[in-house]
N, C-alpha and C positions, 0 to 999 in steps of 0.2 A: 360517575364520570371520572376518568383518569386524566390527570394533568401532569405537567413536567415535574411537579413537586410531590407526586404520589409516592407513598412508601413502597418498598420492594414487595412487602407482603400483600399489600392491596393490589398491586399490579399482578402478582403471581396468582392471586385468587380470581382475577377477572380475565386474564389472558391465557389461552392454552398454548401449547408448544407450536402448533401449526401457525397460529396468529403471530407469535413472536418471530418465527422464521420468515414468514411472509413480510412482516414489518422490516426486518433486517434486510431482506432481499430488495424490497422497494427502495429503502433508503440508500443501499449500496449502488443501485442503478442511477440514482440521482447525482452521485459523485462523479465529477468530470475527470478525465484522464490527466489533465494538467494538475489538478489537486493531488492526485496520487503521485505523480512525478515529483511535485514539490515536497511532499512528505518524505519520499525516499531520499531526495537530495538534501533535505534538512537533517536527515540521519547520517549523512555522509556517503550514501550509496549513489553512484553515478551510472547512467546507462552507457555501457561500453560503446555502442554504435554512435551515440551522440558525441562522445568524447573524442572519437577518432575520425570524424568526418573530413578532416583536412590531411589525413595521411593516406598512404596507399601501399598495396602489396604486402611484402613480408613485414615491414614496419607496422602496418595496420594490424596484422594478426598478432604481433608481439604486444602491441599496445592493448588490444582487446583482452589478451590473456592476463596481462598485468592488472587491468581494471577488474577482471573477474576475481583475481586473487585478493585485491584490495577490498572488493565488496564482501567476499567471504570472510576476510579477517574482521571487517567492521561488524558483520552479523554475529561473529563468535564472541565479541567483547561483551 
C-alpha cells in the first residue's frame, strides 16, 4: 500500500505512467479557479481584464497592453 510518505522508488514500482497521469488529471480537476487565480496573483501576475474593469475605450486597451507587458516581464524573471 502506498502512503504519502512512500519513497519514490516504491511509488515508481507500483504505479504505471497511465495511473500517474490519471492521478494528476483527477487532482487538477479538483483545484478551483480561485486557487489558480490566487497562485498567479501571489507570483505578481494579474489578469488584465480584472485590472481594467473601471476604465473604458482607448485607456482600457492601453492598460490591458501594459498589464500584458508586466506579466511577461514577471514570467521572464
